[in-house]
N, C-alpha and C positions, 0 to 999 in steps of 0.2 A: 504495500498500499503507499502511495506517496505521502509523505508526512506534510505537505503543503496543504493537503485537505484538513488536516486537524486544525492549522491556523485559518482557512478560511471557514471552517463551520464555527469555530470560537467566535471569530469577528462577528458573523452575522448574526449569531443566536443571542436572544435575550437571556437565556439561561443555557448553562453547558451540562449536560450529563455525562458523566463518566462511566461507560460501560464496558470499558477496557478489561483485560486479563490484569490482574493486580501486579503481577510481575513486570509488567510494562506500562503500568498507569503513567509513573513519572516520566516515563520517556515521552509518552502521547501527549500528556499535557504541557511538557517543555516543548513539544513541536507546535502545539495550539498557541503557545506565547504567553507569556504573563501579561502582556499590556491586553491581549484579547480577552483575558480572564478577569482583568480588575475590575472590582465593583460588581461582578456578577454572581448570581447565585450558582454555584457549582453543586450539581447534584450527584454524589458519589454512591453508586451503586456495586462498586467492585469489591472484589475480596482478595486479600493478599493468600493466595493458595499456590504453594510451590511444589506443582507438579514434578520437578524434577528428582524428586526425592521418593517417587512412586505413588502408590495408591495405599490408602486414602492420603491426600495430599496435606502436608501440614501447613500453618499458617507462618508466614515471616513477612513481618513481625507479629509478635505475640504478646500479651500479657503487659509489658511495659511501655507498648506503643502501639499504634495501629496505622494503616495506610491513610485512613481519614484526618489523622493528626499531621502524617507526613504531608500530604497534600496542603493543609493549613499553613505549615511550616515553610514549604517551599514557595506558595503562592498566598503570601498573607494578605493580600488586597482581594481575594476572592472571598467569597462569603459561602464556605463549604457545610453542607448537610449531607450527612452520612444517613441513608434510608435505602428500604426496599431489598436489601442485601441478605436477607435471612428466608427468602424464598425463591421459588422458581418464576421465571420471566412472565409466564402466564397468568400466575396469581398476584403479580405486581399491578397489572393492569385489569383484572377480572377477578377481583377478590370474592366473588361470588361461586368460583368453582370449588370452594372448601366451604361445606356446609357448617352453620353455627358461628358463633362467634370467636374471632381470632385478630391478631394486634399486628400492627406495623410500628416499627420505631423509628425516631427521628434523633439524631445527635448533631450539635453544633453550637457554636457560641455565638452566632447573630440571630437574635430574637425574630427581627423581621425576615430573615431568610427561611427560617424553620416555619413563619407564619404561610410563606409563599409556597412552599414545598407542601405543607398541610392541604393548602387551598387544590395543589394539583392532586394529591391523594385522593381528596374527596371528590374531585371531578372524574378520577378512576373508579369511582363506587364504594370507596371507603368510609364508612360511616367515621365521622371526626372523634367520636368515642372510642373508637378503634386504635386511634393514634397516640401513641405514647411517647412523650418528649422525655428523653431521657437525662438530657441535660447537655452541658458543653461538649466541645469535640472529642474530649478525651473519653467520653462514654461511648465512642466508637468502637473501643477496645471490647467492650461487653458484646455489643451486635455481632461484630467480626469473629468473636471467638464461641458463636451459635453455630459457626460453620461445621466444625467436626461432629456435632451431633445430629446436623442437618443431613451431612452426607451419610452418616450410619442409617440416619431413618430412612432416607430414599433406599439405599440398600436392603433393609429389613421389609420394607413395604412395597417395594417394587415398582414406585410411581412417586410423581412430585407434586401430586396434588394435594399437599398438606400444608400447614403452618402452624406456627407458634400462638397461643393463648395464653394469657395471663389472668388467671382468675381472680377476681375482686380488684382488677386494676382501676375500676371507677366506683 
């Protein structure tokens, strides 16, 4: 893929969605250009899964850092919000695929950016009461650390039409 496309897309978009493989996220966003990300809401749905180590892939970074935090450090003028990374892409935009209540998490240090992202989630069909604001961008660590159990659930269930529900969340 030509890297110039990242810069063109980032320059034109009101918001930027990072849906890259976590291992190449920073390269892709660098190709997009910090000037093209400045002041924009950057929705990070990527996960730092390192498949070079075999299956299931471990997270890198994990525990003391997150991909969301790394993005925010490298692009301090972007308004990074980590969300939608704990589910399959079909569930992201069609939450009704999973019956019953379930949740989507948002992490980010910019309250206005999280509000915009929540509005997008609601437009996808997520009830506002299903959106759980975990706090600042450092809380992306927890959301990313759900991926190892997500991968095990996928293996055990044999499909991806599932999501997490936090009982008593509201």
